[in-house]
N, C-alpha and C positions, 0 to 999 in steps of 0.2 A: 790109190792116189799116198804118194812117200810125201809121210805126214812133216816132216822134221823138215822140207824146204816149202811148204803152206805157211801162207801170211800169217800172225795171230794180231788184233786190232785190241789195244785194250783202252780203253777211253779212247781220244783223235788220236793215237799213236798205235801207229801199222808196224809190225815187225815185218820185215822182209823173208824172214824164215825164225825156225822155234831155234839160235845155237846161239846160246849168250857166250859172250866172252867174264866170266866171274871174276869180280875185284880181285886183282891180289897185288898187297905190296910190292913197290917195289927196291925201296927204303934207297932211292938216289934223288932227295928232292936237300933241297937247304933253306930253312925255317920259312919250310913251306912250301916254296917255290917248284912247278914242275918245269920241264923243262925240256931241251932235244930227246934224253934219254923215253922219256911220256909219250911226245908226242911219236916217235919212232914204234916207241912198244904197242900203243893207243893205234896209232895211225893202221899201222903194219895187220893189223885183225880185222882191219874196218876192207882194205883191199882184198885181203883172204879171205872175205864172202861173210862172214857171221853177221846175223839181222841183230843185237845188239851187244855196244861193247861199254862196259863198265871199267869206269876208272876205278881204283887203289881204293881201301878203309882209308879213308881224305878226315883228320882229322878235325872237329873244331872248335879246337882252344888248345894252343902250343902244352898246357900242362898233358892236355889227352893224346895224344903221341903213343906210340907203342916205340919210336925211336927218334933221336934227331934226323933219320934219315927219311919219316915219312909227310908225305902229299899233307896243305895245310887247305881251309877253306876259312879263315879265322880275322883274316881282313879280307878289305877292300881290292889291293895289292895284288891279289893272290886271281883275281880275278879274268884277267888280260892274258896268262897264260894257260889255262884252262879254252880259253874262249878259241885260241887258235888252232888247241887238239879238236874239238868240237865241229868246227868249220870242216874241219877236214875229213874228221870222221861221216858228218853229214854230208860230204859233197862227193864221196863213195857209196853212197847205199846204204848205209847203218846210221844206226838211232846209239845215239850218247847218253850215256845212265851217268851216274856217279852216287858213289855208296859214302855218305856220313858218319864220323864212328866218334866213338869218345874213350879211351882204350882202360879205362878206369886201375886199380890196381895192378893191373898187368905192363903199367909204361913206365919210362923211360930205361928204355933197355939200348943194348949196343946192338947195332945190327948183326945181321945174323951168322954172315962172313966173317964180323969181329969175336962172335962169341955168346952174341946175343942175351947174356947177365944184365943183370937192371945196374946202372951205372953208380957210383955215389956221388950224394951232392957235392963233394967237395973235387969229383972229377966231370961236374956239367951237368949232373945228373937235378934233378926236380922231383919236388912232393907229387904221390899221386895221390884218388883220390875213391873210395868205395862205401860201400853203401856201413861196413865196419871194422874196427878194426885191426883186421886178420890180413897176410901178407899171404899171397898168390900158391907160394915157393918157401921153405922154411930158410931163414940166412935175409932173407928180401927185406928191404927196411919196410914200419908200419904204416901203413897208408894209412890218409889223414877221416875219418869217421865222417859222412858229410851231413852237418846239418842238416835244415829246411833252408836257408838264407845258398847253400854251396847248391842243392837239389836244382832247386829257379834259375842259380846262374846256369845250370847244364842246360836246362832247359833250354832257355833263354839264349845260349850259343847255338844249340841246335837248329831252331828256330831262326837265327840271321843266316847260318850256313845255307840251307835249303834257299832264301832266299841272295844269296850269292850264286848260287848253283843256277837259277832262275837265269841270274844275270850271265852266268858264262853261258850258255848254250845248252845246258843239259834239259833234255827230253823224261828222261825218267830218273827218281831219285829213290834211294835204298836208305833204310835206316838200320846201321849194322845192329845187334843185337842178340848176339851170338860168339860164340868161343872167348868165352871167359873175359869177355870186354864188358867195359861198364853197365850197360845197360840187359847184359844177362846175370849180370855179378847182385841186380835183383832179385830176379826173376828167382833165379835158384834158392831154395832154402840151407843149400850148404855155403854158400856166400853169405849170404843176408838171416843173419839174427838178428834184424834192428825189432823193437816192442811198441813203435812208433807208427804210425799209419803208410808208414811206406815199408816194415818188414810182419810178417807173420803168418795171417791166410794171404792165399792164394789173389784172391782181389788187391790187398795190399803191397803183397810181392810185383803184381803187374800194373800198379798205379805210374808210376815213374815212365813206362815206357808210352802205356794210354797218352800221361801226358806230354811228351816228344810226340807223338803222332799227332797229338791236337794242337799242336805250336805249329809243327813242323805246314800243317797243313793252308795254316791259316796265311804261306809265304808263297804256299807252293801251287801253281796253279789248278784251279779243278779239273781241264783238260787232261791234266798231263797223268801217267800213271807212279801210284807211291806205293815201292816192294817197302819190305823187313826179313830182311836175315835173320834166323834164328837157330838156333843148338836146340836141337830136339830133343837131345837128351843129355843129363850130365854122363852117361853109362855108368853111374858109381848110385848105389843103393841108397835111398833117402835125399837124393837129389832131384832134380828137374826130370819126370817123366815123356816119354811118349804122348799118353796121356792129356795132361798138361797143354801139351804144344797144342791140341786139336781142341784144346778147354780155351786155348789163349786164340786160334784160331776166330773163332765164334765176334770173342771183341777185337780184334786185328777188325774184321769182317764189319761189324759193326761203326768200326771207328772210320772208317773210310780206305781203308789198305787196299789195294787192287790186287797185289800177288804175294806170298811167304815164301822165300827161299830156305828151302830145306836141310841146312846141314848140320850139323852137331856135334859134340865136345869140346876143350878146350876151357873146360871152369876148372876139370881137377886134374890136375897134372901127370897124376898115374893112374890116372882109366885106364881097364881095359878094356880095347875100344876092337872089336870081330870084324877087322879091313875086310874087304874082297870084292871084286867087280860089283859097281852097284851096291854097293853095302847100306847107301842109305836113301834109296831109291823108296822104301816100304815107307822111308815119313811123308813126304812127300803125295805120295797114296792115299794114306791116311789122312792128312788135314786135308786132301782135294775130296773128300767128301763132304766139307763143310759148305763146299757151293763155291770156293774162293780157290782163284786162278795160284798155282805152284810152280815152283821150278825144283828140282832134278838134281843133288848133285852127288859125289864121291863115289871115282876111279871110275869115271864113262869115261871107254878110250875109244871105240869105232863108232865108224855111222852105225852102221846095223842095231849095234847092241841100243845108241842112241831110238833109234827109229824104232823098235818095238817096245821100248820106256813110253813111245808116244800112241802107238797105236792103242796100245793096253793099261790107257786113259790110264797112267800112274803121275802123270805130269804134264804140264802146259809149254815148259822151257824146259833144255835143258842147260846147265852150267857148266861148262867145260872150263877149267885149272890147268893143271900141266899137264896135259892133250893136247892143250892150243898156246903152251910153251914151250913143250916137241915143237909146235907144228901151226905156225900159224895162217897154214893156208889147210887148215882141217878141213874147212867148209867145201872151197872146191872140189877139194877130194872126198868128201865125202858125197858129193852129189854127182862122183860119177861111180864112185862106189855102187850108188844106187842105182842107176842109172836115171839120174833126173838134171837135164839140160837146165841149166841157171847160166847169168851175164857174166862177163871174167873182166875186170880190168882191162879197155882197150890196149894197155900196153904191154899185157899179157896175153893177148888173143892167140899168138903164132905158140907157145905152149899148150894151151887147150885140148890138142886133140893126142891123145898119147903113140898115134899110128903116123906121126910122123915124127 
C-alpha cells in the first residue's frame, strides 16, 4: 500500500493524504491582512493535491511580527481574508491549517529581499520581547525582558488568536515554538537565563509553552487537531538537545497536543547544521516513539523519499517547504511517480495522462 496517499484521521479531521504544505512566511501582508497573493499561494497547493495546507507563521500581535509583511490574526478584521482562503482550500478537498506565532527577539526586521536586518525604531521598527535582555545578533537592539504581566499578555494573545482561527474556518492549529522565536527562546537555556518560575530548570523553561497550549485549548475545538512545531535541537553545546525534545513530547501529549512538527535550529545564529537529504527526520522518529503523531521536515524532495520515511514509521506526516514552493503540484506528480491513482481537479483532467 502507498502510505503517502493513505488517509490519516486526527481526531475528527481526516487528511486525504500525508502531504502537508509547511507554514512558510510570504512577507506579503500589510498590517497583517492576507490578500490575493496568499489566496493563490495556498489555493494552488490545494488544487495541487496536498492533504493539509498550513498558512504561514501568523502573528498573534503587531509586536510579534518578524517583519512588517507578516500575516496577522491579532484583530477581528483579519478573519474575513482568511475565511476566503479556507473556503477555497476546503472546496478543493484539502484541509486548512494555520500556524500562530510570536517572533520574540527576532522581530522588527526588514523582509528578506530588503536585507532582513532589524529595523531601527526611528525607521518604523518596534520594541521586541524576550526572556532576557539579550539580542539574537550582536548589534541588534536589546529586547525588553518580559515581566509576568508581559507573559500573561502573550498567553492571552495566543488564546485570542486561536479563537479567531476558529472563526476563520481553520481545522488545524499549530503553535510555533521553533526557529528561535519567542516560545523557543524560553525553552532553550542559551536564550533563557531567567531565575524566576520561567527559567532555570527544564520544568520552568517549558512552563510558558504549556501555558500557551492550555490557553489555546480553551478556545480551540476539542475535536480539531492541535499541533506544536519545535526546534528539536539548537545544534549547539549547552543548548536545547534532542533528548529535551523527547522529554517535552511527553508533556505536550499529556497537555492534549496531537502532533509535534519536528524542525530544528534558528535560535543560535552561527550554529553548524549538518544539512543533507532528510537531515531532520531522525528527530520525528525519536519523538514518535513517545506515542504522539509526528511530522517530518528537512530537505524532503521526492515522492519516494517521503514514502520511505512513512513506510519506516519515522513520521506520520511529511511537511514540504522549498520543494512545494518549486512545484505546487508536487502531490499530483508524486502520485504518478508512485503509481497511485488519485483525483485531479476536473479542470486539469486533460493533463492527468502523461501518454496524451
